[in-house]
N, C-alpha and C positions, 0 to 999 in steps of 0.2 A: 446639391445634387439637381434633381428635376431639369436637368440638361437634354439636348439630344443624345441619343445613343450613339457611338461610333466604336468602330473596329479597333483595339488597343493590341499591343505586342512589347517585347521586350525591347528597349531603345537600341534601333541601329540594326534589328534583326531583319526588318522587312527588308531595307536598303541593302543589307549585304547579300540577302537571299536574292534579289533580284538583280544586282550586280553580278553575282556569280553565272545567273542565267544569261544574261543579254552577252558577258564577256568571252562565250564560248561559241557564239554565232557566227563569228569571222572562218570562212574558209577561203583557201587559196587553191583553186581547180578540183573541189570536192573535197579537199582534205581539210580537216579542223586546224585553227590556228590561235590556240587561247594564248592570252597573256603570259609573259615570262616573269610575273611577279605571283604573290601568294593569293589564291582566290579563298576567302574567307566563308565560314558557313554559319548559320543560324543555330542559336541553341534549341536542341531538341526538345527538351523538356524543361517547363517554368511554372512556375506559380503566381497566381495574381492574389492580390487582397483587398479588402475595402473593409475597415470598421465602420458601421452605421448604427444609428438610432432610429428604431420606429416605434410609433406610440401603437400600432396594431400590425399584425403579420400581414404581409405582401406576396402576391404572386411575383416571381420575375420570369422570363423565358430568355435561354441560352443558348447561344450559337457558338461554334468552336470551330477553328480548322485543326484535326486531330482528335483523339481521343482524350475525355476529360473526367473529370469527377470533383465533385463541389460537396464542401461540409465545412462546419462552422469550427473556429479555434477549439481547442479542447474536446472535439468530439470526432476525432481523426476515425474513429470505427464506424462511423455511420454518413459515409460517405456516398454519394448518389450520381448517377450520370444522365438522370431525365433533363429533357429539354425545358421541360417546364419544374419550378420547384417552388415552395412556400416557405419563406424568411419568417423566422418567429419576432415577436415584438421583443422591444428591448435593446439593449447595447450588445453588439454581437461582431465578432470580425468574421466575415464571409472570405473563403479562400478555395481557389479553383485551378486544380492543377491540369496542364494541358501537356500535350507530348504529340508530337509531329515530327517523323524525321524526314519528310521530303519538302514539306512547305513550313512555313513559319505557324509555330503555335498560338494563333492570335483568338482573341476572345471578344463577345459582341453580346450586351446583357442589355435588355429592356424590361422595365416596369414604370409603376405610377411614379415613385418618388428616386427608385436605385436605376442606374443605368452607366453604362461604362463611359469613361472618359479619362481627362488629363488627371484627376484626384484619385486613381487606383494606384499603385503600386505594384511592383513585379520584382522575381527574384529566381536566378538560375540556380541557387544552391542552398536556399533557406536562410542566409547568415547576413547578407548585404541585400536590402529593398531600395529599390530606385523608381524614380516615376516611369509610369510608361511611356512608351512610343505611340505615336499616332500619326495619322496623314489623310485625314479630311475621306473617310472613308465610313458612310454614314447607311448604307444601305445593307441590313441584315443579310439580304441573299446574295450579296455579291462581296464574297470574302476576299481579301487580300492578294490572294494566289491568282483570282479572277480578273486580276489588274492588267487591261491591255491599252495601246494607244487606238485612236479611232481610223476608221477606214473609208474611202470612198472610191466610188469605182471610176476609172478614166479611160478614154480611149486615144489610141494613137493618134498623130496625126498623120502620118504616111505610113504605109504599109506595101511593100514591095516583095518582088521576088527575088529568092537567095536560091542557088541552084536549080536542080529540076523540080525539086518539091518542097522547098523550105520558103519561110518568110523572113525576113527584117523588117522592124517595127522602128518606128522613130517616133518618141512620145514628146518630142517638140523642144523639151527642156529635161536637166538633170532631174531625176525624182526617186523616191524609195517607195518599195512595197511588194507584193504580191503578184507574179503574172498569171494570166488566167489565158488558154486555150479551150476556145468553143469549137464544136462541130466536127470532133475528130472521128476520123474514118480510118480502120485498119489495126494491126497489130505491129509491135517492135517498139524500139526505143527511140525518142527525141531528145536530142541535145540543144540546150539552152546556153548561147555564148553571150553574156551580157557585156557591155561596155560604156563607160563615161563617155567615150568618144567613139565615132565610126570605125576608127582604125581599129580599136579594141575588138570590137565586137566582130568585124570580119578577120581577125586575125586568130583564128581557130586553134594553132599551138600556144599562142602565149597570151591570150586574154586572160585575166586574174581570177574572174567568176564564171563559173559553169555549173549547169544542173542537169543531169541527166534523169528522166522519167521514163517509165513503161507504159504503153498505150496497149490496151488489151480489149477484149470483146466485152462489150457494154458500158465501155468507158467512153463518152461522148464531150464532156466536158473535163477541166482540169484546171486546179487552183493550186499554185506552188505553196507549199507548205512554209516554204523560207521566206523571209523578207530579203530583198537585194536592192543594192543602188544601182541605177543603170540611167542612161537615156535611150541607149539603143539595144535591142534583143534581135540577135540572130537565131532562128530556131530551124533546127535540121533534122529531119528524121534520118533514120539509119539507111545507109545505100541497099538499094534493093527491096527494101520493105514497100510494104503497101499503104503506108500512113498517107492521109491527105488530111490538110490543115484547112480550118474553117475560118475563123477569125480570131482576134485575138484583143486584149484589154489588161489591166490590171487594177488591182485594189491598191490605191494610194495610202500609205500608213503616215498618220501625223499625230502630233501632240496637239491638243486643241487649247492652244495657246491665243491669245487677245494681240492684236497689233496696237497695242496703245500710244506706242513712240511712232510719230510722223514727221517726215522732213520733205521740205519743197523749196526751191530756189530758183533764180534767173536762168541757172544753166541747167539744162536738159541732160547733158551727159552726168553730171552729178546726181541728179536725179534718178537716172538709171543706175548709177552705182550704188546709191542709198537703197533701191529697190532688189538690187540683185544681192545687197551685203544682207539685206532682212530675210530673204528667200534662203541663202546658203546658211544662215543661222537657223532659222527655222527647222530644216531638213537636218541638222544637226543636233536640235533638241527634240531628245527622245522619253526616253524614261529617266534617262538623264542626260548631262549634256557631253554628248560625243566629242571625239576628236575630227573625225570625217567619216562618213556613211558607208565608204567602201573599205577603206584603209584607215583606221584601223577598227573602228567600232568599238573602240574601248573608253574608259573614262581615265583621262591623263589629266593631273593636277594642274601644269602649265596650262596647259588648253583651256582648261576649266576657269581658270583664273581669268582669263579675257572673256570667256563666255558669261561668266559673269555679271562684268561690267558690261558688255554690249546687252545682255538682258536687261540691266536697270533702265535702258534708255530704250527699249522696246516693247518686249513683252511684261516686265518684271512680274515674273512668275517666282515666288518664292518656295512653292512646293518642289520644283526641279531643282532649284537651288540647293535647298535642304538637302534634299535625296542624294545630290552628287557631292556635296561636302561629306555627309555620314559613309556614303560608301568608299570614299577615296580614303577617309581613316581607316575604315575595317574594324577588325576586335584584337584583343590583347593577345598575346604579347606581340610588343612593338620589335621587330628583328630586322628590318629593312627601313630605308626612307621610301617616303610613295611613290609609288611607281618604280621604285629601286633610286630612284635619283635625289640627289641631295639639294638640289634648287627646289624641287617640287615639293618636299615638307615644308619650305619655308612659305612658298606661293599659297599654301592650304592656311597657314596661321592668318597670313595676308588678306586673303579671300574671305575669311570669316570676320576680320575687322571691317573690310568692306561690306560685308552682307549686314552687319550692325549698324553703320553709318546711314546706308541706304535704307532700311527697314525698322530700325530701332528694336527689333525684337530680341530682348533681354533674355527671354526665357530659352530660347536656341543655346545661348552663351551657356545658362545655369545646367541645362539638361546634359550639356557635352564637355562642359570643363574638367571633367577628372580626365576624360580620353585626351583633351587636349593638352593638358599638362603631361601624361603620359610620354606623348610623342613629342614634347618638348624635352623631357628627361632624357629620351633617346638621343635627340640633337646634341644634347649639351654633353654626349659621349664623345662625340667627334671635336671637343675643343682639344687645342694642343697647348703648349706651354707658355706659347705667346698671345694664350686669350683668345686664338681666332679658331673657326671651324677649317678644316680640308678634309676631303673624301678619304675614306680609306679605302683598300684593295677591293671591298665588295660594293663600292658605291659606284654610281655614274654622276659626276658633275659634269652636267649636259651644256647650259647657258646658250647653246644656238647652233644650227648646222653652219659651220662655218669652220675655218682652219684656225683652230684656237690651243695654246698649251694651258690647260685647265689642273695641272699637277700643283700640289701646295697650296696655297693660301691665295685664294682668287679673289681679288677686290670686289668684284659684283657681288660675289656669294655673302661677303661681309655685309656689304649695305643689306642685301635680303635677310640676314640673320639680324642685324640691327631691328630692322622693321619688324621683323617678327618678334624680337624681344619687347618693342615699345606696345606691338598688339597683346601679348602675354600680359603686362602690366595691367593694361585697361581691362582685360578679362576678370584677371585676379581682382581689380577693385570693384567690378559688377558683382562679385560673389562675396566680396569683403574678405578676402583671404590677403590679410595686411602684410603677411610674412613674404609672399610670393611678389606681391605688388612692389615691393621695396626691392626684391633680390632682383627681377627683372628689368624693373627701369635702374638700378644701380649697373648691371650689366652693359644694357644698351648705351648707357653713358659712356662707359669705359671703351666699350667696345669702338664706337664713333670717334673719340678720341686718339685710338690707335690706327684708325683706318686713316685719318687726315696725316698722322705721324708717318704711317709708312707708305703709303701709296700715293698721296698729293704731291705733286709735281708742279710749283708755280709756273714755272719757265716752261715747262709743257703744255701746260693749259688744262690739267685736270689730272686725273688717278691712272696710274699705270694698272696694266691688268693683273700680275700675280707677282707672287714670292714663292721661290721654290728651294728648299734646302739653303736658305738663307741669302740667296741671290735673287735681287730684286729686278724684274724684268723692266727694260726701258721702253716696252710697246705700249703705245697709248690705244684703247679701244674704245667703241662708243658704249660698251655695256655699262660698265660702271657710272660713266658721267651721266647716261641719261638717266639712269634710277636716280642718282644723287639730285638730281634736278627734280625728279618727279615726288620724292620724298621731302622735298623741302631743307635737304642736307647743305646748301651752298648758300651764300650770301651772295649779294648783288653783284660784287666783283667777281666772285667765283663762277657764278653763273655766266657771265659776259665771257669770261676766257673759255669757259667750255663750249658755248655757243660759237665762239668765234675760231676756236682752234682744234673742236673735236666735231661737234655736229654739222656744221656747215663746211667742213674742211675735205675737199675732195681726193687729199691724201692720205686720210684716215680710212683703214680696212672697211668696206662697205657693208653693209646688212643683206644677207640674201632673201631670208624668208617675212612674208606677211607677218609672221608670228612676233619677231623682235622690231618690225616696222611699226606696229602697233605703239610699243614704247618709244621707239626714237622719235615718231611724229607727234606723241603726245609731251613728251618732253620739250620739242621744239613749239609747241602752242603753250606750255608753260613759260617759256621766256619771250613770247609776243611774236613768234614768226607764222601767224597764221596765213599770210600770203604766200609763203612759201611751201607750207604745207599745204594749202589748197592747189598747190600747182601739183606737188607731187601726188596726191590722190587722184587728180584728173588724168595724171601722166600713168603711173603704175596702175590703179585700177582701170582705169580707160584702157591702158593697152591690153589688158585681158579683155575686155569688152570690145576692142576691136579686132581680136581673134574669135568672137561669136561666142564666147562663153556664156552659161546661162546661172552659173554658180562661180564662186569665186575659189582660187587653188589654194594648195598647201604652199606651193613654191611658183614664182614667176619670174623667167629671166628673159627679158624682151631680144637678147641676142639670141635666142634658140629660134629655130623655125620648123613647122610641121609637126611629124610625130617626136622628134625630139623632144617638145616639150612634155610629152608623157613618161618618160623614163624617170627614174628614181631608185634608190636602194638596189642598183643592179638590175633591176626589174624592167621589162620594156614598156609595161604600163604600172609601173608601181608607184607614180604620184597619185595623191587623191586629188582629184578635180573638184569636190566640195569640199572644204575644209574650214572648221568653224573660225579659226584664226583668220582666214581671208576677209572675214567679216569686218575688219576694223574698222572701216569707216562709221559705221552706227556709232560707235563710243566716241570718237574723235569729233563727229560733227553732232553729236548731243551736248557733249561736255564741254567742246572748246570752240563751237560756233554759235548753236544756241545757247550755250554757256550756262548750263544748269548743274549744281551739284550741291549736296546736302552741307552744311557746317555743322551742324550737331546732329546726333541720331534719329532715324527716322523723319527728316525735312521738317524738325519744328523751327529749326530757322537752316538758310539756304542761301545761296548766292547765283545771282544772275550775272554773267558777264559774255555778253553776245558781242560775236565779231563777223562782219562781212568777208573779211578776207580776201577782198577785191570783186564781190558778187555785188549784183545790183540789189537782190532782196533776198531774205529766206525767211521762212516760216515753220513752224513744225510743234509737237508735242511732246512733253517729256513727261513721263508717268513718274510719280512720287508715292510715298507710301500714304500721303493725305489726299489724294487726288491728282488729276492731271493738271499741268500748267502750260498754257498755250503761249506762243510766242511769236510778233513776225517784227522784222526790222528791214528798213532800208537807209538811204542816206542819210534821211531827214527823221525819221518815225520810227518809234519802237511802241509796241502795245504788248499790252502783258493781262492775261487774266488765270489767276490761280486757284486752286479749290482749298488750299489750309497752309498752316503754317506761318512763319514770317519770313522774308525775302529780303534781300538787298541787290537792288540794281546797280551795279558799277560799270560807269561808262567814262571814256573820254570823249570831250569836247572842247572845241576851241570858243564856245560861247556857252552861256549859263542854260542850260535846258529848261524847257517849261513845262510842266505836269498838272494838269486839273486833278484835283483831289488828293494831291500829297505835295509835302514839301520837298524840293531839293536842296541837298548841301554838300557844299566842297569839301572833298578829302584830299585835297592838295594836288599841284601840278597839273593842273587841267583835268581833274576827275572827280566825277561826282556821285553821289550816291542818292538813290530814293527807296524809300520804306514800301514795300509791297504786303500789306497786311491786311486790306480788305477783299475776304474771300469771295469771289464770283465777280467782283469787281473789275472792268477793263481798264486798266492804265493807259493812257495815252501822252507820249514824253516825246515831247518837239524838242531839235536841236539843231 
């Protein structure tokens, strides 16, 4: 005991409760637009328990969210609800029941030796006890339901007239927060037309987001209670009213993350792409990792999979990552796939494996293992007689926004399933569930064998897309092939075939969205196409910069022009112009150009394989679980300084590199390795 007191709750309840709150904030022209999947709710009544031994009696203070009763085991008739109670000396079990129908029934206790923390247990039915959930809430006066993101006031760059009495404000870049109106005079209604683009803010009939507010006697200023995404706001008093507007500002709302990850290079266009990517990701890093700040403002597993990976090279925020993973999983029973999408359940398993590799957080796996198993059990109900998964009538097999036939056995889905089984085997190993460890490993091995037997076509240079009702497709798509590269499922000869005949083949169906370009370009880096990838980053994301964007989009088609860019899903302004998956360069530059990634959980060991990709020099910082790693590279020199763990710098060189303070060893075919294990020491490698 004797630890800092913190708020505790039934594991998952706070995240589920918060997810429900934020998931219903999306509105389209004033009408609510909630997700189309089940929104779970917290347990309303729970009981906490702690068995303690005290040499003498001790006074404790109790704070709860909701009604509570405290009592000792065996003394149920001596319940009390005082905020301060005295615990008797001896060996006893303290029980505290908390009820709250609106917010999470959370508990905070502080005393000389007894306080709330991870050593407490909780139950929602008195039959099964589990370790409590918590999330770094240490202030007794700030309960979990009071959790809010931070805000700061910002002024627009430009304010101009709109109509006879209105204003249009330009905040200079895409932003998110609460609009404020000052020095209001008159009575009537004011309509706020928000726009990620100027065209949207000016299109009163079709803009996606509006608010209508009432201005009356005694109201001189107004702060919108609803947070909105926008760059431009068109502020229009109703026709014929006597309303006059003074000035406008906003409360910018943001998650207080640290920008640990840094990147700079000899190419200023690339530097701007990095900066825009970081800002795009930060806007979508909120209570959870969102897909987009205007649309959808929801937590999607596929989008989050990429946000997690980008987070490890930028903010390295574990709390938001854990909240998002827990919220995505939701409560039992499992009745559909996560977000109703088959592939998104598999991304969730893989995301947890990634989280463990980057952070080394075994406790998270142990705490949520039962829920992980329940979701996999559900996925196993989708296995057909051939031992492969396929979508049922109620399942959405997404893959990507492209013209794809995803009926039957889709090869990329089998690859994601195989990777998920491998992850499950590792989770079972961590919790010493030997039977499941063997089961999942065996299933993964067998599935990989069937994957190659069924879908791999050597003459075509890769995996075909799918098999439906026994008929094998002849279509080669990039999706299964790039994931097979990413997950190390191909040997050198197969990788070369995929590179030549699929990934750099212009005759293969092109990928439309930054979502799948993320994986496509990562796979190309895995097979050594760094100069090609650098050109694609500069061209694709640079093409958006040429349009004047301040955040990266959900989808970009260079063949479109003007307002054509903004349309999607049958709506004139349906496209999200600030989408987390548009920030892909963060991951690509961090992992494949700075070249840093963990080899064992928590960066106990890691690899550094930097690449210039045609640049003159690069430099940056990669956050790790053990501290920051700093790197500089030009054509002759590499400098590295690391805070912890044991690293292996691996480079190609035409001459034997020289490094003072470390030995350089050859690992074959012009490749060399330097061990980085002196913490804080700056290694200089000359080659």
